TORDREN-982425 format. One line per 3 residues: number of its first residue (from 1); their letters; for each residue x, y, z of N, C-alpha, C, O. Coordinates in steps of 0.001 Angstrom, whole numbers. Last residue first. Example, Ala and Ser with C-alpha at 12.3 -4.5 7.8 and 13.67 -1.06 7.14 Angstrom:
<atoms>
2) SA) 12850/-2250/7080/13670/-1060/7140/12900/30/7870/13409/1138/8039 | 13190/-5690/7800/12300/-4500/7800/13200/-3300/7800/14236/-3319/8465
</atoms>
This chain:
<atoms>
345) RVS) 143269/76444/221699/142236/76514/222714/142089/75216/223447/141254/75104/224345 | 144916/76207/219550/145551/76280/220874/144533/76334/222000/144919/76273/223168 | 142364/74766/217586/143804/75036/217721/144259/75089/219168/144030/74152/219932
342) KNF) 139597/74273/217014/140485/73194/217464/141891/73605/217887/142565/72797/218526 | 137771/76400/216504/137333/75023/216525/138294/74046/217192/137866/73103/217857 | 138921/78900/216491/137696/78712/217276/137282/77254/217407/136528/76902/218315
339) FDN) 141130/78369/214784/141317/78826/216151/140078/78548/216992/140186/78012/218095 | 139954/77710/212364/140710/76688/213093/140900/77087/214554/140839/76244/215450 | 138873/80254/211793/137987/79100/211938/138681/77980/212710/138086/77371/213599
336) LSF) 141135/81811/211485/140224/82077/212595/139298/80898/212850/138980/80587/213998 | 144285/80623/210687/142868/80557/210330/142019/80820/211563/142161/80133/212574 | 147554/81215/209428/146592/81323/210525/145164/81335/210000/144869/81977/208992
333) SNE) 149339/81292/207403/148834/79973/207775/147778/80026/208870/147174/79007/209205 | 150122/83915/207035/149602/83183/205869/149058/81812/206213/148370/81210/205389 | 151058/84683/209597/149846/85276/209033/149263/84428/207913/148049/84239/207844
330) RES) 152014/82150/211921/152319/82967/210747/151016/83490/210145/149991/82808/210183 | 151653/82330/215482/151266/81771/214190/151736/82706/213092/151846/83913/213302 | 152153/81577/218933/152532/82318/217737/152083/81573/216487/152126/80344/216435
327) YFI) 151383/82162/222416/151385/81339/221218/151756/82213/220020/151680/83439/220090 | 153430/83106/225279/152376/83328/224291/152449/82257/223212/153441/81537/223101 | 155119/81707/227082/154392/82907/227512/153210/83188/226589/152110/83476/227061
324) GKK) 156925/79681/226576/155605/79320/227061/154777/80501/227532/153833/80325/228301 | 159293/80104/225369/159272/80315/226814/157910/79967/227422/157760/79959/228644 | 158519/79750/222742/159413/78762/223337/159447/78894/224866/159614/77899/225570
321) QLY) 157080/82108/222447/156370/80828/222383/157226/79730/223016/156711/78878/223741 | 159088/83985/222587/158103/83956/223664/157243/82695/223631/156734/82260/224664 | 160520/83395/220202/161188/83367/221505/160174/83213/222638/160374/82406/223546
318) NAL) 158606/83861/218206/159176/82527/218371/159804/82376/219752/159639/81342/220399 | 158138/86614/218587/157036/85654/218665/157548/84244/218906/156989/83510/219721 | 160734/87687/218206/160046/87823/219488/158930/86799/219646/158786/86186/220705
315) YEQ) 161262/87021/215477/162119/86520/216558/161376/86549/217891/161380/85561/218627 | 159221/88420/214222/159308/86973/214046/160160/86360/215150/159823/85309/215694 | 159888/91042/214915/158649/90452/215414/158664/88933/215287/158162/88236/216169
312) ESQ) 162317/91247/213508/162289/91462/214954/161041/90818/215553/161118/90131/216572 | 161606/90942/210844/162340/89868/211507/162357/90019/213019/162406/89021/213738 | 159081/91390/208963/159655/92118/210096/160312/91104/211026/159661/90497/211876
309) GPT) 157927/89779/207057/159104/90537/206665/159731/91336/207789/160805/91909/207606 | 154677/90066/208369/155564/89404/207404/156720/90313/206983/156513/91466/206604 | 154346/90564/211786/154214/91222/210494/155167/90558/209504/156366/90491/209775
306) PIL) 153309/87727/213723/154335/88677/213290/153994/89305/211943/153423/88653/211069 | 150913/87318/215893/151031/87128/214444/152062/88126/213935/151716/89289/213730 | 150313/85713/218922/151088/86732/218229/151236/86367/216764/151634/85252/216427
303) IAK) 147749/85270/221092/148341/84700/219881/149022/85836/219142/148375/86817/218776 | 147404/85019/224673/147504/85763/223418/148139/84937/222317/148944/84039/222563 | 146120/85551/227826/146394/84539/226813/146376/85233/225454/145430/85953/225132
300) KQM) 147624/88077/229924/146575/87591/229033/147056/86435/228167/148233/86346/227819 | 148829/89751/231912/148810/88291/232044/147697/87657/231198/146933/86820/231679 | 149304/92390/231710/147935/92004/232053/147739/90496/232154/146642/90017/232441
297) AAL) 151961/92422/230991/151568/93118/232218/150183/92693/232681/149908/92638/233880 | 151811/91093/228555/152501/90446/229669/152096/91092/230991/151911/90402/231994 | 150486/93013/227045/149843/91721/227271/150488/90976/228441/149802/90312/229219
294) DMI) 152419/95108/227067/151064/95315/227584/150399/93983/227936/149813/93848/229010 | 154628/93883/225839/154750/94372/227211/153374/94583/227839/153177/94272/229014 | 153505/93362/223292/153964/92253/224145/154066/92697/225597/153638/91972/226496
291) TSY) 153165/95968/222356/151993/95114/222578/152347/93955/223501/151572/93608/224392 | 155864/96645/222136/154999/97397/223045/153733/96612/223358/153279/96593/224502 | 156806/94868/220179/157281/94736/221553/156401/95501/222539/156211/95049/223668
288) GAR) 154554/93145/218021/155296/94349/218363/155647/94340/219840/154869/93857/220662 | 153256/91012/216805/154280/90745/217818/155164/91955/218045/156373/91824/218238 | 149725/91735/216570/151071/91667/216033/152065/91452/217170/151755/91681/218339
285) AMV) 147240/89675/218241/147882/90945/217901/149193/90679/217181/149705/89560/217178 | 144495/88546/220052/145348/88292/218902/145915/89625/218433/145174/90590/218247 | 143514/87300/223163/143891/88486/222399/144771/88040/221240/145691/87243/221427
282) WEA) 140799/85656/224815/142032/85612/224028/142253/86957/223354/141302/87663/223017 | 138729/86592/226330/139399/85367/226770/140755/85251/226091/141733/84810/226696 | 138209/90039/227148/138502/88995/226167/139125/87767/226825/139934/87878/227746
279) KEI) 138045/91922/229150/136832/91187/228790/137116/89987/227896/136349/89024/227887 | 140613/93071/229185/140150/92300/230339/138948/91422/229986/138845/90296/230473 | 140562/94444/226768/141510/93339/226957/141062/92451/228112/141127/91225/228023
276) ETQ) 138611/96359/227336/138374/95383/226267/139318/94184/226389/138918/93046/226142 | 139917/97802/229387/138638/97133/229648/138358/96059/228613/137916/94965/228961 | 142107/98840/228004/142333/97887/229087/141046/97118/229397/141089/95912/229641
273) LQT) 140758/100593/226299/141459/99442/225730/141722/98402/226810/141575/97205/226562 | 139857/102500/228105/138878/101672/227398/139527/100438/226786/138925/99365/226754 | 142345/103582/228937/141410/103008/229908/140391/102094/229243/140092/101021/229767
270) APL) 143630/104484/226491/144194/103419/227328/143167/102780/228259/143118/101555/228363 | 141328/104883/223712/142282/105371/224720/142611/104262/225704/141944/103228/225738 | 141145/103125/220608/140638/103307/221961/141704/103931/222852/142872/103553/222763
267) HEY) 139924/103131/217237/141033/103281/218185/140413/103484/219554/139284/103961/219660 | 137704/102049/215957/138816/102578/215160/140085/102642/216019/141170/102258/215581 | 136130/99009/216775/136574/100326/217224/137710/100779/216309/138571/99983/215934
264) VKL) 133427/96754/216412/134595/97399/215810/134848/98768/216445/133932/99570/216630 | 132212/93563/216994/132227/94935/217500/133529/95583/217028/134609/95024/217221 | 130312/90947/215639/131542/91741/215542/131327/93154/216072/130398/93852/215667
261) HPY) 127995/89537/215387/128962/89037/216363/130245/89859/216413/131171/89513/217147 | 126578/90816/213323/126036/90809/214690/127058/90404/215746/126994/90876/216881 | 128649/92946/211287/128102/91619/211572/127613/91616/213018/128165/92329/213855
258) STL) 129412/95314/208685/128999/95002/210053/128409/93596/210137/127763/93117/209205 | 132292/96191/206855/131009/95493/206862/130656/95104/208295/131512/94618/209035 | 133849/99337/207761/133870/97900/207511/132453/97348/207481/131527/97958/208016
255) PKG) 134793/102538/206384/133893/101683/207179/133977/100217/206771/134152/99894/205597 | 138152/103644/206361/137003/103239/205555/136115/102304/206370/136621/101367/206988 | 139022/105309/209483/139307/104664/208205/138022/104339/207465/136933/104717/207897
252) GRP) 140600/107360/212076/139485/106730/211389/139900/106131/210052/140989/106406/209548 | 142765/108177/213430/142098/109199/212620/140944/108619/211796/140384/109294/210933 | 143678/105853/214682/143214/106976/215506/142457/108036/214715/141598/108723/215269
249) LGR) 143454/102781/214050/143349/103947/213170/142815/105140/213960/141616/105414/213915 | 143302/100166/215043/144565/100892/215116/144606/102095/214197/145650/102410/213626 | 140991/98610/215187/141655/98757/213889/143005/99475/213962/143783/99392/213012
246) ILT) 139899/96060/217059/140407/97419/217204/141350/97672/216035/142387/97020/215912 | 137183/93971/217344/138280/94351/216459/138641/95812/216706/137794/96696/216580 | 135874/91216/218986/136059/92667/219034/137306/92998/218226/138355/92379/218403
243) IPS) 133584/88591/218555/134896/89141/218214/134842/90662/218364/133890/91309/217926 | 131843/85648/219347/132009/87086/219585/133442/87553/219350/134391/86977/219883 | 131129/83359/216623/131697/83638/217937/131938/85135/218114/132210/85830/217134
240) TLA) 130455/82932/214029/129390/83424/214919/129912/83760/216314/129202/84384/217104 | 131834/83350/210675/131859/82930/212074/130657/83470/212849/129940/84351/212376 | 132147/84362/208150/131621/82997/208257/131532/82501/209696/131188/81340/209921
237) AIE) 133287/86871/208465/131938/86770/207897/131315/85399/208117/130098/85282/208254 | 135915/86485/209211/134941/86836/210235/133514/86652/209749/132627/86315/210534 | 137345/86162/206839/137069/84991/207679/135973/85264/208706/135191/84371/209033
234) GML) 137508/88719/205799/137020/87645/204944/136665/86394/205725/135778/85641/205320 | 138711/90035/207891/137309/90330/207608/136699/89270/206696/135512/88960/206805 | 141346/89038/207670/140529/88705/208827/139046/88932/208547/138213/88109/208926
231) KEE) 142185/90211/205261/142198/88753/205426/141271/88336/206565/140502/87385/206428 | 141956/92929/205894/141144/92358/204817/141071/90843/204920/140014/90254/204693 | 143918/93141/207920/142511/93426/208204/141599/92797/207153/140580/92197/207495
228) WIT) 146242/92611/206479/145830/91701/207557/144356/91892/207886/143632/90921/208105 | 146226/94824/204790/146224/93475/204224/145750/92468/205259/144955/91580/204955 | 146426/96949/206620/145207/96778/205824/145110/95375/205231/144022/94801/205177
225) RSP) 149034/96553/207650/147874/96573/208540/146589/96282/207775/145764/95479/208211 | 150663/96725/205355/150550/95458/206088/149318/95424/206996/148642/94400/207100 | 151229/98957/203834/149885/98396/203727/149672/97111/204534/148624/96475/204417
222) EPG) 151432/100635/207068/150706/100222/205873/151692/99806/204785/152846/100235/204791 | 152709/99477/210264/152716/100323/209072/151836/99752/207966/151539/98557/207933 | 150594/98548/213131/151731/98462/212223/151603/99348/211005/150538/99903/210734
219) SLI) 147613/96674/214070/148619/97727/214231/149669/97584/213144/149648/96645/212349 | 144720/95362/215686/145491/95604/214467/146471/96747/214709/146182/97674/215467 | 143695/93067/217880/144275/94410/217868/145150/94540/216623/146197/93901/216524
216) ILL) 140890/91282/218722/141926/91422/217700/142396/92869/217688/141596/93788/217509 | 139638/89186/221137/139953/90583/220840/141099/90602/219841/142152/90011/220081 | 137128/86810/221483/138450/87095/220923/138560/88590/220657/137684/89185/220029
213) RNS) 135360/84951/223869/135506/86230/223170/136956/86434/222747/137884/86257/223537 | 135013/82645/225347/135065/82498/223896/135222/83817/223142/135220/83822/221911 | 133595/84304/228107/134029/83046/227505/133938/83102/225983/132938/83539/225413
210) EHV) 134839/87265/229197/133677/86671/228543/134140/85442/227776/134990/85543/226890 | 136677/87300/232340/136529/87507/230903/135242/86859/230390/134640/86020/231060 | 136968/88994/235244/136261/87855/234663/136048/88123/233178/135332/89051/232800
207) APK) 140126/89932/236583/138888/90288/235890/138283/89032/235294/139000/88117/234889 | 142635/91257/238638/141797/90102/238324/140481/90549/237695/139805/91437/238214 | 144843/93431/236982/143875/93266/238064/142975/92099/237681/142593/91968/236518
204) FNF) 147817/94975/235947/147046/93744/236080/146067/93852/237242/146416/94301/238333 | 147776/98012/234168/148107/97300/235396/147226/96063/235503/146037/96104/235188 | 149118/99636/231229/148112/98893/231972/148670/98275/233246/149873/98050/233376
201) RSL) 151035/100694/229677/149989/101627/230118/149063/100968/231124/148301/101655/231804 | 154348/99574/230379/152973/99303/229950/152045/100371/230482/152231/100890/231583 | 157642/98472/229998/156741/99619/230092/155352/99218/229611/155206/98595/228559
198) PGI) 159917/96436/231882/158936/96598/230802/158006/97782/231069/157635/98054/232211 | 162892/98066/233216/161740/97184/233340/160757/97421/232202/160757/98500/231610 | 165116/99520/232697/164089/100190/233493/162846/99318/233698/161862/99768/234283
195) YKL) 168465/99237/232529/167265/98421/232349/166182/98957/233273/166306/98864/234494 | 170704/101239/231081/169857/101214/232264/168600/100407/231928/167769/100848/231133 | 174076/101670/230008/172779/101011/229841/172015/101029/231163/172602/100857/232231
192) PVS) 176269/103972/228507/175724/103435/229756/174304/102895/229553/173444/103578/228997 | 177716/102792/225431/176870/103774/226105/176354/103181/227419/176028/101995/227455 | 178917/100673/224182/179664/101325/225259/178855/102392/225979/179268/102857/227041
189) PPK) 176743/97770/223667/177411/99012/223261/178080/99682/224452/177839/99304/225599 | 177535/94264/224459/176707/95476/224498/177461/96694/223983/178686/96661/223871 | 177653/91208/223141/178580/92331/223337/177774/93627/223302/177364/94058/222224
186) PPH) 175317/89628/223164/176573/89123/223745/177573/90226/224046/178258/90196/225069 | 172352/91529/224133/173306/91017/223139/174583/90526/223813/174902/90962/224919 | 169579/91815/225250/170742/91283/225964/171743/90688/224965/171956/89475/224954
183) SLE) 167528/92570/223630/167865/93483/224722/169089/93036/225517/169587/93782/226360 | 167634/90464/221800/167501/91841/221319/167918/92833/222397/168586/93826/222107 | 167637/88045/223090/168926/88575/222628/168822/90013/222141/169833/90713/222078
180) GAL) 164683/88804/224907/165750/87857/224583/167043/88532/224180/167498/89470/224835 | 162558/90343/225724/163088/90579/224377/164272/89696/224025/164822/89830/222931 | 161862/89813/228328/160856/89582/227292/161427/89669/225882/160844/89126/224944
177) CAT) 163668/88183/231047/163466/89228/230044/162448/88822/228984/162202/87635/228769 | 164383/86377/232947/163045/86969/233061/162708/87914/231919/161580/88398/231831 | 166954/85637/232403/165957/84568/232519/164534/85116/232560/163583/84400/232243
174) EEE) 168377/88032/232510/168101/87418/231209/167039/86330/231286/166298/86124/230325 | 167571/90823/234320/167843/89396/234442/167439/88693/233143/166281/88761/232733 | 166526/93270/233591/167971/93071/233455/168339/91594/233543/169305/91156/232917
171) WDP) 163584/93536/231630/164240/93145/232870/165721/92901/232628/166113/92387/231581 | 163057/96512/229616/163052/95063/229824/163714/94786/231164/164325/95670/231764 | 163623/99014/228010/162375/98612/228674/162242/97091/228774/161417/96478/228097
168) IWC) 166540/100707/228574/166038/99481/227945/164779/99026/228680/164854/98683/229860 | 168126/103692/227813/167160/103028/228679/166549/101856/227933/166095/101997/226798 | 171331/104894/227580/170325/104108/226864/169437/103417/227886/169918/102653/228723
165) ENF) 172896/108139/227678/172571/106829/228224/171462/106194/227411/170753/106861/226658 | 173745/110114/225940/174375/110022/227256/174088/108692/227929/174926/108170/228665 | 174313/109139/222471/173476/109569/223585/174247/109424/224904/175253/108719/224981
162) REL) 175910/107968/220659/175840/109424/220591/175007/110005/221740/174998/111217/221954 | 175562/105284/220810/176653/105847/221593/176758/107361/221468/177612/107974/222108 | 173570/104694/218949/173251/104666/220381/174301/105393/221208/173970/106046/222197
159) QRY) 175050/104833/216527/173941/105760/216784/173643/105845/218284/173482/106938/218826 | 176847/102751/216901/177377/104097/216680/176290/105145/216941/176563/106207/217501 | 175113/100590/217019/175846/100981/218228/176409/102397/218091/176440/103151/219064
156) NWK) 174299/100576/214307/173326/100765/215387/174016/101228/216664/173549/102160/217319 | 176688/100033/212982/175985/101282/212712/175008/101591/213851/174908/102733/214299 | 177199/97470/213946/178135/98556/214251/177474/99908/214046/177672/100827/214841
153) QLL) 175004/96153/212775/175121/96198/214229/176068/97321/214660/175785/98040/215618 | 175613/96420/210076/174405/97054/210588/174459/97180/212109/174019/98184/212670 | 177914/94861/209970/177989/96281/209642/176786/97032/210196/176918/98138/210720
150) GMG) 176830/92334/210657/177880/92951/211461/177984/94444/211231/178127/95213/212181 | 175017/91814/208579/174522/92000/209942/175552/92704/210819/175203/93565/211627 | 175606/91241/205945/175759/92618/206392/175317/92875/207814/175243/94030/208233
147) MKG) 173526/88500/206032/174399/89300/205183/174431/90759/205655/173393/91415/205748 | 171625/87155/207496/172876/87507/208164/173804/88376/207323/174770/88932/207846 | 168403/88509/206447/169303/87449/206887/170601/87993/207449/170674/89160/207836
144) WPP) 166701/90571/205868/167302/89894/204729/168316/88829/205142/169023/88294/204288 | 165884/91823/208186/164966/90876/207560/165561/90108/206398/164999/89098/205975 | 168356/91960/210828/167814/92454/209556/166945/91405/208878/167233/90212/208980
141) RIA) 168358/92455/213991/168126/91266/213162/167526/91726/211840/166308/91868/211737 | 170469/93925/216345/169683/94114/215135/169581/92797/214380/170580/92113/214157 | 170448/94543/219802/170870/93658/218713/169918/93822/217537/168701/93853/217716
138) LQH) 168863/96402/221115/170297/96626/220997/170859/95786/219853/171648/96270/219041 | 165906/97246/221429/166571/96537/220339/168032/96972/220228/168395/97786/219380 | 164504/98764/223042/164674/97381/223505/165556/96606/222543/165913/95457/222801
135) TLI) 165209/102165/223887/165086/101101/222900/165224/99740/223576/165962/99584/224549 | 165675/105523/224200/164884/104412/224731/164739/103366/223638/164199/103657/222571 | 168271/107671/224893/167645/106874/223849/166937/105697/224515/167538/104967/225303
132) VSH) 168733/110893/226198/168465/109488/226486/167806/108838/225276/166878/109404/224699 | 170811/113550/226946/170062/112883/225881/169964/111392/226173/170973/110715/226370 | 171111/116603/228453/171178/115164/228709/170250/114445/227736/169046/114703/227709
129) IAP) 172534/119114/226270/171532/118615/227208/171667/117104/227361/172253/116423/226520 | 174550/119702/224475/174310/120660/225552/173281/120175/226572/173164/120771/227643 | 174702/117827/222429/175795/117877/223414/175512/118769/224610/176151/118625/225652
126) HHL) 171874/115839/221724/172466/117174/221663/173538/117274/222745/173304/116844/223875 | 169676/113784/219771/170712/113939/220800/171343/115309/220624/171352/115871/219529 | 167871/112472/217805/167491/113396/218880/168473/113362/220047/168131/112960/221159
123) GYR) 168313/110599/215825/168839/111943/215632/168606/112890/216785/169098/114017/216755 | 167079/108188/216363/168525/108263/216523/169079/109682/216398/170204/109940/216825 | 164447/107306/218091/164786/108336/217102/166267/108668/217285/166652/109341/218241
120) NDS) 163738/105546/220129/164220/105001/218865/164390/106030/217748/164468/105658/216577 | 162521/107923/221896/162195/106508/221709/162539/106106/220285/161750/106295/219359 | 164325/110140/223750/164018/109759/222378/163726/108270/222311/164585/107449/222632
117) IVM) 164178/112663/225866/164006/111210/225863/163500/110830/224484/162377/111164/224106 | 166220/115324/226873/165413/114748/225803/165376/113233/225979/166405/112599/226212 | 166394/118102/229103/166616/116683/228851/165733/116234/227682/164613/116723/227530
114) DIA) 165855/120755/229310/166965/120221/230102/167349/118808/229704/168475/118366/229934 | 164864/123452/227315/164826/122001/227515/166074/121551/228267/167196/121912/227914 | 163401/126019/226801/164415/125768/227835/164404/124295/228224/163987/123936/229325
111) NNK) 163088/126614/223354/162519/126051/224573/163643/125748/225561/164710/125273/225173 | 164476/127496/221151/163198/128149/221452/162537/127656/222734/161529/128219/223160 | 166740/125933/220954/166888/127380/220934/165634/128089/221442/165714/129140/222078
108) IVE) 165620/123411/220811/166358/123773/222021/166562/125288/222098/166556/125861/223187 | 164607/123464/218222/163686/123375/219349/164369/123797/220643/163761/124467/221478 | 166965/123491/216714/166062/124636/216661/165105/124639/217848/164822/125693/218416
105) KLW) 167982/120979/217366/168782/122173/217640/167912/123416/217640/168098/124303/218474 | 165984/119310/216345/166198/119393/217789/166992/120640/218153/166695/121289/219156 | 166350/119610/213568/165094/120041/214191/165287/120236/215691/164805/121220/216253
102) ANE) 168782/118322/213229/168706/119766/212976/167448/120357/213620/167478/121467/214152 | 167869/115764/213824/168921/116354/214644/168955/117867/214470/169135/118606/215437 | 166054/115315/211809/165527/115469/213162/166589/116014/214113/166251/116660/215105
99) RRI) 167813/115160/209598/166801/116217/209663/166288/116412/211084/166103/117547/211524 | 169306/112868/210125/169985/114169/210035/168986/115314/210214/169270/116304/210889 | 167206/111006/210042/168017/111150/211261/168732/112502/211261/168758/113196/212278
96) TRT) 166372/111273/207403/165465/111668/208476/166217/111858/209783/165907/112769/210551 | 168539/110215/206009/168187/111624/205824/167301/112121/206974/167461/113243/207454 | 168364/107545/206885/169552/108344/207184/169265/109833/207059/169694/110625/207898
93) VKP) 165897/106808/205765/166086/106766/207214/167263/107647/207616/167171/108409/208578 | 166495/107006/203058/165473/107888/203626/165599/107949/205145/165429/109010/205745 | 168291/104888/202749/168768/106274/202594/167784/107295/203173/168193/108324/203711
90) LQT) 166407/102709/203262/167504/103014/204188/168076/104421/203999/168331/105101/204992 | 164532/101946/201432/164202/103111/202258/165303/103475/203250/165161/104440/204001 | 165444/99629/200274/165440/100835/199442/165125/102097/200242/165417/103202/199786
87) ILG) 165004/97867/202438/166360/98130/201948/166408/99439/201166/167303/100259/201371 | 162213/97872/202595/162998/98365/203718/164422/98707/203286/164981/99716/203717 | 161539/96703/200113/161143/98072/200413/161941/98668/201551/162314/99840/201497
84) LIT) 162534/94126/200419/163098/94988/199383/162769/96451/199670/163612/97331/199493 | 160815/93327/202536/162275/93330/202712/162937/94253/201700/163792/95063/202057 | 158297/93558/201256/158610/94348/202444/160116/94453/202650/160636/95538/202909
81) NWK) 158530/91672/199278/158341/93060/198883/158649/93996/200051/159191/95084/199861 | 158690/89440/200932/159861/89829/200157/159741/91240/199599/160748/91935/199460 | 156078/89405/202261/157358/89423/202975/158495/89965/202127/159203/90871/202565
78) GRG) 153455/91657/201134/154138/90375/201235/155531/90539/201798/156096/91633/201820 | 153587/94564/199930/152520/93565/199980/153178/92187/199944/153425/91626/198876 | 155813/96486/202078/155293/96000/200806/154150/95023/201021/153795/94699/202154
75) YRI) 155567/99329/204293/155874/97945/204000/155290/97567/202646/154394/98236/202132 | 157060/102514/204923/155963/101707/204403/156455/100299/204106/157606/100097/203718 | 157875/105117/207132/158257/103826/206562/157007/103062/206123/156025/102977/206860
72) GYG) 157918/107768/208129/157026/107399/207037/157389/106088/206368/157229/105953/205155 | 159234/109120/210081/160049/108427/209097/159220/107971/207906/159745/107805/206805 | 157633/112342/210773/158004/110959/211019/158885/110394/209925/159238/111084/208968
69) ELP) 158150/115646/212012/157901/114752/210890/158401/113342/211193/159461/113167/211794 | 156630/117097/214634/157890/116462/214245/157587/115435/213168/156854/114473/213398 | 155106/119709/216435/155127/118893/215208/156536/118378/214904/157505/119137/214919
66) ICE) 154817/119379/219950/155469/120075/218848/155450/119182/217604/155753/117994/217712 | 152384/119645/222248/152976/118657/221333/153498/119398/220113/152729/119970/219341 | 151801/120361/225666/152152/120849/224337/152773/119723/223518/153582/118945/224024
63) LNP) 149143/118984/227616/150563/119078/227274/150756/119581/225848/149977/119266/224949 | 146515/118536/228192/147084/119811/228620/148558/119983/228256/149154/121017/228558 | 145782/115949/227431/145204/117102/226717/145834/118438/227068/145697/119393/226304
60) FET) 146971/113178/227233/147548/114341/227915/147049/115629/227247/147816/116316/226573 | 145452/111310/225809/145999/110936/227110/146476/112137/227920/146401/112127/229149 | 144680/112727/223523/143697/111937/224265/144178/111652/225684/143408/111741/226640
57) AFI) 147050/113807/222632/145983/114724/223039/144910/113999/223838/144297/114584/224731 | 148477/111520/221880/148917/112292/223046/147812/113210/223556/147649/113378/224765 | 146989/110843/219593/147078/109917/220724/147470/110663/221994/146872/110465/223052
54) QKQ) 147475/113122/218025/146110/112777/218398/146085/111819/219587/145257/111964/220487 | 150224/112982/217665/149667/114120/218386/148248/113817/218853/147858/114209/219953 | 150397/110726/216056/150943/110686/217411/150372/111809/218267/150073/111614/219445
51) VPN) 149212/111831/213751/148611/110663/214405/149094/110560/215846/148296/110332/216755 | 150979/114033/213109/149560/114246/213452/148890/113066/214146/148075/113272/215045 | 154131/113270/214901/153361/113605/213706/151876/113730/214073/151531/113552/215241
48) GAL) 155721/114829/217815/155290/113730/216958/154520/114227/215752/154284/115424/215589 | 156510/115510/221214/156758/115763/219797/156310/114561/218981/156492/113416/219395 | 155948/117258/224336/155876/116092/223474/156171/116490/222028/156090/117665/221670
45) IVR) 157283/118308/227384/156893/118713/226035/156958/117472/225153/157927/116716/225220 | 156760/118607/230815/156971/117695/229694/156454/118326/228413/155327/118818/228362 | 158200/119425/233863/157457/119945/232722/157790/119066/231523/158961/118807/231243
42) NGR) 157966/117427/236846/158673/117924/235682/157704/118525/234662/156528/118163/234620 | 156874/116207/239114/156964/117660/239051/157703/118234/237872/158043/119417/237880 | 156400/113552/239148/157574/114025/239892/157850/115513/239678/158923/116012/240017
39) LLL) 154316/113183/237427/154097/112909/238843/155210/113487/239696/154982/113869/240844 | 155592/113620/234996/154641/114611/235499/154412/114445/236997/154324/115423/237739 | 157105/111265/234810/157768/112562/234790/156860/113647/235375/157308/114488/236154
36) DNI) 155055/109358/234763/156009/109376/235872/156731/110719/235957/156943/111246/237048 | 153755/109946/232353/153025/110014/233621/153973/110128/234813/153728/110891/235747 | 155849/109390/230576/155326/110753/230689/154589/110924/232009/154770/111924/232703
33) IPI) 156083/106630/230968/157232/107500/231233/156757/108934/231443/157201/109614/232368 | 153564/105677/230142/153968/105557/231554/155176/106414/231913/155283/106879/233047 | 153737/106526/227315/152720/107050/228240/153121/106864/229694/153029/107829/230452
30) CRT) 155445/105242/225648/155973/106431/226327/154994/106972/227356/155373/107795/228189 | 153971/103335/224436/154823/102887/225540/155510/104052/226239/156096/103874/227307 | 152673/104746/222415/151904/104323/223588/152800/103882/224740/152428/104038/225903
27) THG) 154783/105191/220560/154069/106307/221175/153377/105871/222457/153480/106551/223479 | 155550/102676/219804/156563/103554/220390/155899/104725/221110/156388/105192/222139 | 153118/101664/218699/153672/101140/219941/154693/102041/220598/154709/102165/221823
24) LGW) 152192/102406/216229/151731/103186/217373/152429/102802/218681/152342/103537/219665 | 154618/102587/213518/153532/101966/214254/153186/102826/215460/153815/103859/215690 | 157007/104594/213844/156941/103294/213179/155890/102445/213891/156231/101662/214778
21) DLP) 157691/107041/214876/156341/106907/214318/156136/105566/213616/155176/105417/212860 | 159357/107363/218067/159362/106995/216655/157928/106804/216169/157048/106446/216953 | 158734/110007/220486/158797/108613/220031/158834/108474/218513/158394/109361/217780
18) AVL) 159988/112272/222632/159702/112145/221199/159843/110695/220751/160963/110197/220645 | 159896/114603/225135/159695/113181/224859/159240/113036/223421/158223/113609/223027 | 161796/116872/226944/161185/116623/225642/161102/115117/225429/162113/114421/225527
15) VTK) 161433/118369/230051/161843/117154/229349/161069/117044/228040/159840/117113/228028 | 162595/120484/232367/161781/120475/231163/162289/119347/230280/163431/119368/229819 | 162520/119818/235887/163194/119811/234599/162162/119921/233478/161013/119505/233625
12) TGR) 162000/120068/238667/161220/120785/237668/161992/120899/236358/162094/121988/235792 | 162166/116917/240462/162427/118331/240267/161563/118921/239186/160527/118363/238823 | 163545/113661/239535/162765/114560/240381/163074/116023/240033/164087/116330/239404
9) QDS) 164932/111665/238245/164028/112480/237443/163141/113395/238296/162099/113853/237829 | 166575/109658/239203/167162/110971/238987/166253/111887/238174/166737/112787/237488 | 165013/107285/239734/166034/107743/240673/166505/109169/240450/166814/109852/241426
6) NFK) 163180/106035/238131/162720/107140/238952/163853/107873/239673/163649/108979/240172 | 164417/103909/236903/163928/105000/236069/163642/106240/236910/163840/107365/236451 | 164864/102202/239001/166016/102857/238389/165585/104034/237527/166295/105035/237428
3) EDM) 162460/101015/239601/162840/102187/240383/164044/102909/239793/164235/104098/240049 | 160549/100025/236740/161678/99814/237630/162069/101106/238338/162016/102180/237739 | 157006/100079/236772/158263/100516/236178/159390/100385/237192/159184/100617/238383
</atoms>
């Protein structure tokens, strides 16, 4: 993590850390921030929904986690259903922002909080305490195209500028950055920006992978996660190459059909997940930014499959393929059989 993050977080401050519930990535990328805060003698209080609380309990069993309702965003079955669904859920997002701001006021009354670090939760700011917004997405790329992009960008900056500062988990140098225009827009917001470097739970160490082993990491909102899982399971049945599948379900899910060449985990804590990534020759995952930061930190060969209808992931996957960092495929055209037989291998 960049030293800029460490410069003013010493002492015994009480810091509230609250990530967005849109997939698991926002929660997992807060782990290195929490570790750093604790290392420097701060008291940390966490906040999240039941799934987030379960992840935090695994990594930080001694920390308090206050219940905080999530946004509950759901995707449609297919790209255009997802786009329509996101548009219709915009009023819900606005209501949730107002609700979480009221929630924060009550929490501050009952806890001696000195600082709040909000990962993409726009409502968690307060005039009486230092409020930080963590986001890699300064520039907004709506899934419905350029229509209304300017208005949406102004709305996004208006939300960010309610905070005292904005921490960006990326490199400040544009040539080295992972998020491209998302983290380096032509015209930045007026809120003070601090590039803290990519965040990852993992550290690179040389490891001998198992030849031909593919690790598949499922993630993201429903029903997109399940749709992708069902597609993959239909292809896995006809293969013999070793595959490890991590379902991204901390609370468990419906049992899958077992195969001799398939190892399945519902969810893994950070140390075990790092071991599985190290063992794999290839990793296949969604193009979520937190996953990208983890894979880049471990210098793994990876294939990114953007969630259909999520334009941010589509941009990131295309951007990183052009930079030669990762490969990218569309979900509807990707074939496991082609991958094992002839594709980027």
